[in-house]
C-alpha positions in Angstrom: 133.3 -103.9 35.9 131.4 -107.0 35.3 129.2 -106.2 38.5 128.4 -102.8 37.1 127.3 -104.2 33.8 125.1 -106.7 35.4 123.5 -104.1 37.5 123.0 -101.9 34.6 121.3 -104.8 32.8 119.0 -105.5 35.7 117.9 -101.8 35.7 117.3 -101.8 32.1 115.2 -105.1 32.3 113.2 -103.8 35.3 112.3 -100.5 33.5 111.4 -102.4 30.4 109.1 -104.9 32.6 107.5 -101.8 34.2 106.4 -100.5 31.0 105.2 -103.7 29.6 103.2 -104.6 32.7 101.7 -101.0 32.7 100.4 -101.6 29.1 99.4 -105.2 29.3 97.4 -105.1 32.6 96.4 -101.6 32.6 92.9 -100.9 34.4 90.5 -98.3 33.3 90.7 -96.0 36.4 91.2 -92.3 35.8 93.0 -89.7 38.0 90.7 -86.8 36.9 87.0 -86.9 36.8 85.3 -87.4 33.3 81.6 -86.9 32.5 80.0 -90.3 32.3 76.4 -89.4 31.5 73.9 -86.7 31.6 70.0 -86.5 32.2 68.8 -85.4 29.8 71.1 -87.0 27.4 73.4 -84.8 25.3 71.5 -83.6 22.2 68.0 -84.9 23.6 64.9 -83.3 22.2 62.3 -83.0 25.1 58.5 -82.5 24.8 58.4 -80.7 28.1 60.9 -78.9 30.4 63.0 -81.1 32.6 62.5 -80.7 36.3 66.2 -81.3 36.9 69.5 -81.8 35.1 71.8 -84.5 36.4 75.5 -85.0 35.6 77.3 -88.2 36.6 81.2 -88.2 36.8 83.6 -90.9 37.1 84.7 -89.8 40.5 83.9 -87.3 43.2 83.7 -83.6 42.2 83.4 -80.2 43.9 81.4 -77.3 42.7 82.7 -73.8 42.1 80.6 -70.7 42.5 78.8 -70.1 39.2 80.7 -73.0 37.7 77.5 -74.5 36.2 75.4 -72.3 33.9 72.4 -72.8 31.5 72.6 -70.8 28.3 69.5 -70.4 25.9 69.4 -70.3 22.2 70.1 -66.4 22.3 73.2 -66.8 24.3 71.7 -65.4 27.5 72.3 -67.1 30.8 69.2 -68.5 32.3 68.6 -67.9 36.1 68.5 -71.3 38.1 68.8 -72.6 41.6 72.2 -73.6 42.8 73.3 -77.1 41.9 74.1 -79.7 44.7 76.6 -82.5 44.6 76.9 -85.8 46.2 80.0 -87.7 45.4 80.3 -87.8 41.6 76.6 -86.9 41.0 75.7 -83.3 40.3 71.8 -82.4 40.8 70.6 -79.2 39.2 66.8 -78.1 39.7 65.5 -76.5 36.6 63.1 -73.6 36.4 59.4 -74.6 36.0 58.8 -72.0 33.3 61.7 -72.9 31.1 60.5 -72.0 27.5 61.0 -73.9 24.3 64.2 -73.9 22.5 67.6 -75.2 22.6 69.9 -74.9 25.6 73.5 -75.6 26.5 74.7 -76.5 29.9 78.3 -75.4 30.5 80.1 -76.5 33.6 83.4 -76.2 35.4 83.9 -78.5 38.5 87.0 -79.7 40.3 87.9 -83.3 40.6 88.9 -85.0 43.9 92.6 -84.4 43.2 92.1 -80.8 42.8 92.3 -80.6 39.0 89.6 -78.3 37.2 87.7 -79.9 34.2 85.1 -77.9 32.1 82.8 -78.8 29.3 79.4 -78.6 27.9 76.3 -80.7 26.6 73.1 -79.6 25.1 69.3 -80.3 25.1 66.2 -79.0 23.4 62.7 -78.4 24.8 60.0 -78.7 21.9 62.9 -78.2 19.4 66.0 -79.9 18.2 69.4 -79.5 19.9 72.7 -80.2 18.3 74.8 -82.7 20.5 78.1 -81.4 21.8 80.6 -83.9 20.3 83.6 -85.4 21.5 86.9 -84.7 19.5 88.2 -88.2 20.2 85.6 -90.0 18.3 83.9 -87.4 16.3 80.5 -88.7 17.7 77.8 -87.8 20.0 78.6 -88.6 23.6 77.3 -88.1 27.0 78.9 -84.8 27.1 82.2 -83.2 26.4 84.7 -83.2 29.4 88.1 -81.4 28.9 90.8 -80.5 31.3 91.0 -76.8 31.6 94.6 -77.2 30.5 96.8 -80.3 29.7 99.0 -79.4 32.7 98.5 -76.7 35.5 100.1 -73.1 35.2 103.7 -72.8 36.3 103.0 -71.3 39.8 100.9 -74.5 40.6 103.7 -76.9 39.4 106.4 -74.8 41.0 104.7 -74.9 44.5 104.2 -78.5 44.2 107.7 -79.2 43.3 108.9 -77.0 46.2 106.7 -79.1 48.4 108.2 -82.3 47.2 111.7 -81.2 47.5 111.1 -79.7 51.1 109.5 -82.9 52.3 112.3 -85.0 50.7 114.8 -82.9 52.5 113.3 -83.3 55.8 112.2 -87.1 55.4 115.7 -88.0 54.3 117.4 -86.1 57.0 115.3 -87.7 59.6 115.7 -91.2 58.3 119.4 -90.8 58.0 119.7 -89.6 61.6 117.4 -92.3 63.0 118.4 -95.2 61.0 121.9 -94.7 59.5 123.9 -92.3 61.8 122.4 -91.4 65.2 125.6 -89.8 66.2 125.0 -87.0 63.5 122.2 -85.6 65.5 124.4 -82.8 66.8 125.5 -82.0 63.3 125.0 -78.2 62.5 124.5 -79.0 58.8 121.9 -81.5 59.4 120.0 -79.1 61.9 120.1 -76.5 59.0 118.7 -79.0 56.5 116.0 -80.0 59.0 114.8 -76.6 59.7 115.1 -75.8 55.9 112.9 -78.7 55.0 110.3 -77.8 57.6 110.1 -73.9 56.8 110.2 -74.7 53.1 107.5 -77.2 53.4 105.3 -75.0 55.3 105.8 -72.1 52.8 105.2 -74.3 49.8 101.9 -75.7 51.5 100.6 -72.1 51.9 101.7 -71.1 48.4 99.9 -74.3 47.1 96.7 -73.2 48.9 96.9 -69.8 47.6 97.4 -70.7 44.0 94.9 -73.4 43.9 91.8 -71.0 44.1 92.8 -69.1 40.9 93.8 -72.3 39.1 90.4 -74.0 39.7 88.4 -70.9 39.0 90.2 -70.4 35.9 91.2 -66.7 36.7 94.6 -65.0 36.6 97.0 -65.6 39.5 96.7 -62.0 40.6 93.7 -63.3 42.5 96.0 -65.3 44.8 94.8 -63.2 47.9 91.1 -63.5 47.0 89.5 -64.7 50.3 86.4 -66.3 48.7 88.7 -68.4 46.4 90.8 -69.5 49.4 87.6 -70.3 51.3 86.4 -72.4 48.4 89.7 -74.3 48.3 89.7 -75.0 52.1 86.1 -76.6 51.8 87.6 -79.2 49.3 89.6 -82.4 50.0 92.5 -80.8 48.5 92.3 -78.0 51.1 91.9 -80.4 54.0 94.8 -82.4 52.8 97.0 -79.2 52.7 95.8 -77.9 56.1 96.5 -81.4 57.6 100.2 -81.1 56.0 100.6 -77.5 57.5 99.6 -78.9 61.0 101.9 -81.8 60.7 104.9 -79.5 59.7 104.1 -77.4 62.8 104.3 -80.7 65.1 107.4 -82.0 63.5 108.9 -78.5 63.9 108.4 -78.7 67.8 109.8 -82.1 67.9 113.0 -81.5 65.7 113.8 -77.7 66.0 116.6 -79.0 68.2 117.7 -82.2 66.4 119.7 -83.4 69.2 116.5 -84.8 71.0 115.1 -86.5 67.9 116.6 -90.0 68.6 115.5 -90.3 72.3 112.1 -90.7 74.0 108.9 -90.2 72.4 110.2 -88.1 69.5 112.0 -91.2 68.0 108.6 -92.6 67.4 106.5 -89.5 66.6 108.9 -88.1 64.0 108.6 -91.2 61.8 105.0 -91.3 62.3 104.8 -87.6 61.4 106.8 -88.1 58.2 104.6 -91.0 57.1 101.5 -89.0 57.7 102.9 -86.1 55.7 103.5 -88.6 52.8 99.8 -89.5 53.0 98.8 -85.8 52.8 100.8 -85.4 49.6 99.1 -88.4 48.2 95.8 -87.0 49.2 96.3 -83.6 47.5 97.2 -85.3 44.3 96.1 -88.4 42.1 95.9 -90.5 45.1 92.8 -88.6 46.4 90.6 -90.1 43.7 91.2 -93.8 43.7 90.2 -95.2 47.3 92.1 -96.1 50.2 94.3 -98.6 48.5 95.4 -96.3 45.8 95.9 -93.5 48.4 98.3 -95.9 50.3 100.1 -96.8 47.2 100.7 -93.3 46.3 101.7 -92.3 49.9 104.2 -95.1 49.9 105.6 -94.0 46.6 106.1 -90.3 48.0 107.6 -91.6 51.2 110.2 -93.9 49.4 111.1 -91.0 47.0 111.6 -88.7 50.0 113.8 -91.1 51.8 115.9 -91.7 48.9 116.2 -88.3 47.6 116.7 -86.6 51.1 119.2 -89.1 52.0 121.3 -88.3 48.9 121.2 -84.6 49.7 122.5 -85.4 53.4 125.3 -87.4 51.9 126.2 -84.6 49.5 126.1 -82.0 52.3 128.2 -84.1 54.8 130.6 -85.2 52.1 133.6 -87.3 53.4 132.7 -86.8 57.0 130.2 -89.7 56.7 131.4 -92.9 58.3 131.7 -96.0 56.2 129.0 -97.8 58.5 126.6 -95.0 57.9 127.2 -95.3 54.2 126.5 -98.9 54.2 123.2 -98.5 56.2 122.1 -95.8 53.9 122.9 -98.0 50.9 120.5 -100.7 52.2 117.7 -98.0 52.9 118.2 -96.7 49.5 117.9 -100.0 47.8 114.7 -100.7 49.7 113.4 -97.2 48.6 114.3 -98.0 45.0 112.4 -101.3 45.0 109.4 -99.6 46.7 109.5 -96.9 44.1 109.5 -99.5 41.3 106.7 -101.5 42.6 104.5 -98.5 43.5 105.3 -96.9 40.2 104.3 -99.8 38.3 101.0 -99.9 40.3 100.2 -96.3 39.7 101.1 -96.5 35.9 98.5 -99.5 35.8 95.7 -97.1 36.8 96.4 -94.3 34.3 97.3 -96.0 30.9 95.2 -98.5 28.8 97.1 -98.8 25.9 100.4 -98.3 23.9 99.1 -95.3 22.0 98.5 -93.4 25.2 102.2 -93.2 25.6 102.0 -90.5 23.0 99.9 -88.3 25.2 101.4 -85.5 27.4 100.9 -87.7 30.5 102.3 -90.7 28.7 105.5 -88.8 27.5 106.0 -87.4 31.0 105.7 -90.9 32.4 108.2 -92.4 30.0 110.6 -89.5 30.7 110.3 -90.1 34.6 110.9 -94.0 33.9 114.1 -93.2 32.0 115.2 -90.7 34.7 114.5 -93.4 37.4 116.5 -96.0 35.5 119.4 -93.6 35.1 119.3 -92.9 38.8 119.0 -96.5 39.7 122.2 -97.1 37.5 124.1 -94.3 39.4 123.0 -95.9 42.6 124.3 -99.3 41.5 127.6 -97.5 40.9 127.7 -96.2 44.3 127.0 -99.6 45.7 129.7 -101.0 43.7 132.2 -98.3 44.8 131.2 -99.0 48.4 132.0 -102.8 48.0 135.4 -101.6 46.6 135.8 -99.6 50.1 135.7 -96.4 48.1 133.7 -93.3 49.0 131.3 -92.9 46.2 131.0 -89.1 46.3 130.9 -88.4 42.6 128.2 -91.0 41.8 126.2 -89.9 44.8 126.1 -86.4 43.4 124.8 -87.6 40.1 122.3 -89.7 41.8 121.2 -86.7 43.9 120.8 -84.5 40.8 119.0 -87.1 38.8 116.4 -87.6 41.7 115.7 -83.9 41.9 114.9 -84.0 38.0 112.6 -87.1 38.9 110.8 -85.0 41.5 110.4 -82.1 38.9 108.7 -84.6 36.5 106.6 -86.0 39.4 105.4 -82.4 40.0 104.4 -82.2 36.3 102.7 -85.5 36.3 100.8 -84.6 39.6 98.9 -81.7 37.6 98.8 -83.4 34.1 95.6 -85.1 33.1 96.0 -88.7 32.2 94.4 -89.9 28.9 90.6 -90.0 29.1 89.1 -93.5 29.8 85.5 -92.9 29.1 84.8 -94.3 25.7 82.2 -92.6 23.5 79.8 -94.1 20.8 80.7 -92.7 17.4 78.2 -91.4 15.0 78.5 -89.7 11.6 77.2 -86.6 10.1 75.7 -86.6 6.6 76.3 -82.8 5.8 79.2 -81.9 3.7 78.6 -78.5 2.2 81.3 -76.7 0.1 83.5 -74.0 1.6 82.4 -70.3 1.0 84.4 -67.3 0.0 85.8 -64.7 2.3 87.8 -67.0 4.8 89.3 -65.7 8.0 93.2 -65.8 7.7 94.8 -67.2 10.8 98.6 -66.9 11.2 100.7 -70.1 12.1 103.7 -68.1 12.9 106.9 -69.1 10.9 105.1 -72.1 9.6 102.7 -70.3 7.4 98.9 -69.6 7.8 95.5 -71.1 7.8 92.3 -70.1 6.0 89.2 -70.8 7.9 85.9 -70.7 6.5 82.5 -71.3 8.2 79.6 -71.6 5.7 76.9 -70.8 6.4 77.8 -68.8 9.5 74.5 -69.3 11.2 73.0 -71.5 14.0 71.2 -73.6 11.3 74.4 -75.8 10.9 77.8 -75.0 9.4 80.5 -76.5 7.4 83.9 -75.8 8.7 86.7 -75.7 6.1 90.4 -75.2 7.0 93.3 -75.0 4.5 96.8 -74.8 5.6 99.6 -73.3 3.6 103.3 -72.5 4.1 104.9 -69.1 3.8 105.1 -69.6 0.0 101.5 -70.4 -0.4 102.0 -74.0 -0.9 99.9 -76.8 0.9 101.2 -77.5 4.3 100.7 -81.0 5.5 99.9 -81.6 9.2 99.6 -84.7 11.1 96.6 -83.6 13.1 94.4 -80.5 13.6 92.1 -80.0 16.6 89.7 -77.2 16.9 87.7 -75.9 19.8 85.1 -73.2 19.8 84.2 -70.9 22.8 82.2 -68.0 23.7 84.0 -65.9 26.4 81.3 -63.3 26.5 78.7 -66.0 27.7 81.3 -67.9 29.7 80.9 -71.0 27.5 83.9 -73.2 27.8 85.7 -74.5 24.9 83.8 -77.3 22.9 85.9 -79.5 20.8 84.7 -79.7 17.0 86.1 -83.0 15.5 88.2 -82.3 12.3 89.0 -84.8 9.5 91.0 -84.3 6.3 89.4 -84.5 2.9 90.9 -83.5 -0.3 93.7 -81.7 1.3 91.6 -79.6 3.6 90.5 -80.0 7.2 86.7 -80.1 7.5 84.0 -80.5 10.2 80.3 -80.1 10.4 79.0 -78.3 13.4 76.0 -76.5 14.6 76.7 -73.3 16.8 74.2 -73.2 19.8 73.4 -69.6 19.5 74.5 -66.4 17.6 77.3 -64.2 18.6 81.0 -63.8 18.4 82.8 -67.2 18.9 86.5 -67.9 19.4 88.0 -70.6 17.7 91.1 -72.4 18.9 93.2 -74.3 16.4 96.0 -76.7 17.4 98.2 -77.7 14.3 100.6 -80.6 14.9 103.2 -82.0 12.8 104.2 -78.8 10.9 107.2 -77.9 13.1 109.4 -79.0 16.0 106.2 -78.4 18.3 102.4 -77.9 17.9 101.1 -74.5 16.8 98.3 -73.1 18.8 96.5 -70.1 17.3 92.9 -68.5 17.5 90.6 -66.4 15.7 87.1 -65.0 16.1 84.1 -65.6 13.9 80.6 -64.0 13.9 77.6 -66.5 13.8 74.1 -65.0 13.3 70.7 -66.6 13.5 
């Protein structure tokens, strides 16, 4: 029992140190592209039309068909040549006959890890243009970049989870046969696991390729068989990584379809190389794609260690008591090495994505904390297994717990791979001087069981508006909220959601914003702190000249 308590204390200490190191020595690297600066600058007033528009992102991006558009002050799309991209710099030639007026550039691009981002910025030719403001600072910035969603749609997350599980199944089986128990190569259960991992991995890879197109294009998943979207996906680094993974599964299938030959000849070298290469493709199709060769290697090593550990546990559960004690001890050593690798690479990965304690409250930070807790619990179960082995007992029960918890870790990992880390680009804040009074006839917006919101935009014109939002409960009493965020979009003009910074004043949430052009605008409100979860609602408002 003393040994068990000591192991648990070491696990808790390691998890605590991992979090502290992540926060104290965090770098400013990001896993998703962010808009760094634009030419012309956001909100710039030019005396003559620009010859080109240039956008610089924090990492390489890929263009989507009709993903970047120029909209004039009347909300009409302006015909332009196709933009080009080189690394993280997008160059876009402008028409020579661009007339005077205010313009909005709305963009949707794909970062190197396959995550779509969108946003907008503005400039004026011979007239003023209101800068698109950043919701984090309430100020005028280089432009506004937002993830299309905090996390990807469930088909994307599910396909990645299936890919992780299938890889772990095959990698763990291969490592167990090659390193722990070569005599089990004739085992029919392991043969079934090997083929299941290969077929499941190939199917998950194909599914991942198909759902990626609608995800990045922002269209419904009913477009999964759209050949143009698939062609666009295959032309990206994500598509290349997925094709390589599919090819590797084909090669591994030829080598291990008859598991009895895996421990002899050239197969005993090619199978480990294939497994390691597949781990690289997993990293290249995720966050590891955007942070250079060293970062790619760290992510690949993390995926490989997780696969060896999780898959090996599945093998132990499948074989049950038929596993020889010598094989159990060998796997225990392999599992411990995998755990240490996971901890070290996990710390290094966290260092790249968090820059402060407050970012643990973001969706990415909360998911990361949950993963750390699950890993700590899994390591504790592993410590119990090792303790029982030293007592010459078969740790079947603790191994089952360990296997179940590692599957949960893989599920969180799939979620993290499609979740945008907190933004790293810091904007310069400025302040607006207009604070008009709210007008009558507000738009009533339902907050479900929590109450309702009264939204007023005054005046509802393109000359500049004061936004006034009052929250009340179902009995008409003031409803306090910890945070309110607002975005405005114009779906009819394909203008992406633009954040409008809100602040609380005299019991109401207010903002000053100038709509770029008239028309029907969709307001998207996220109200936090009024219930067990945030309330997201929307309403339409009409803006006139």
